[in-house]
N, C-alpha and C positions, 0 to 999 in steps of 0.2 A: 504494499499499500504506499510505502514511503512516508516522508514527513508531511504533517499538516500545514498548510499555509493559513495561519489564523487571521490573516487580513482578508481571506476570501469568506464571503457569507456562507457559501456552500460547506466549506471545511468547518466552520463554527457550528453550523446546524447540525452537521453530521457528528461532530465530536460530542456536542451536548446531547444529541439524540441517542447516541450509544450509551452515554452515562445514564440517561433517563430510564433506559431499557436493561440496565444491569441488575436490577432487583427482580427476583422471580415472583414477587407478590402481585398477582393480577389486579389488585385493587389499589395499589400504591399510586399515589398522585403523580409521581414522576413518570410513570409508564405512559400515560396519555400525553404528557409533554414531550417525552422522548419520541413517541411515534409520530407526533405532529412535526417535530423538528426534522426527523428523518424524511418525512414526506415533503417538507420544504426543500431539503437538500435534493431529493428526486426531482423536484420541479426545476432545480437549478442544474439538472443533468449530471448528478453525482452517481456514478456507477457503484461506488461503495456503499452508498445508502440503499440502492436498489438491491444489492446482494444482501444486506443486513435485514431489510425488510422482507425479502424473499425467504430467508432463513427463518425468520420469526413466524411467518405464516405457514411455511412447510413443516416446521417442527411442532408447532402449536402449543408450546409451554406458556407464553405470555399472553397469547390471543387464541381463540378457537382455530384449530387447524383448517386451513383453506388452501388447497393445492392449486386451485384456479387463480387465486389472488397471488400465491406465491410465484407461479410461472408468469403472471403478468409483470411482476417486478423484476424478475430475472430477464425477461424479454426486454424491458426497458433498459436495464443495465447492459444488456448485450448490445442494444443499439448505441449505447455510449462507449462501446468498446471494452467493456469489462470482462475479462477472460473467465473469471469465476462464474459470473452470471451466464455466459455463453455456454459454458460447460454444464451448469445445472439445467438449462433449457433442454439441451441434447440428452442429458441423463434422465430428466423427468419423462420426456416424450418416449424415451426408450423402455423405461422401467415401470412407470406408473400405470396401473390398470385403467385409471380415470382417463387417460389420454390415448387409449388403444385404438380409437377411431380417428386419430389424427391422420391428415392426408400425407401421402408419401412426400408431396412437395414440401410440407412444413418439416418433416424429418430431415429431409435432404438439406434444407436451408439451415436448420440448426446445426447440423454436423459440419457443414461447409463453412458456416461462420466461425466455429471453433478452429477449423483448420487455418482459416484466414487470419486468425489471431495467434497462431502458432500453438495452439492447445492441441497437442498431438496424442494425448493420453487416451483419446476415444477413437483412434483409428481402428481398433479391433471391432467395436461396436458398429462403426460406420460400415466396415467391410461386411459385417453380418446383415445389416439393413440393405446394402447393395446386393448381396447374394440372394438373400431369401425373400426380400420384398420386392426389389426391382428386378430380380433375376437377370442382373448385370454382372456376370462373372468377370468380365475384364476390369470393371471398375472396382470390384471386390478384391481382386488381386493387387491392384495398385495400392 
């Protein structure tokens, strides 16, 4: 993630948002403030905030688990070139039953976005999708 530029409103919102979400008490007043600040950082195109919010909704400890909301945040983060978010989109589409009816084009886009960001840890899964879903053995072998 690197160092935070505390002169950037996005960085300040992100940092304070994370601090607000550290308490696991769902009724703690800092949680609502933390979520709000992270959301403000997302509006300022902060991919790290997208990743944190995606994790919060995917795991469901601080808020009720919501995989659709989680993947929305991860997709936004991937648009902002956040590698972790791009990876999570591909993994969720590949692994979660809730997304089993996702179009092949969306699968392909998610995996190719990872590759474009040099996130190569999912090449095996991408090969599986190309071989068994697309029936493209040449692309799978690549």
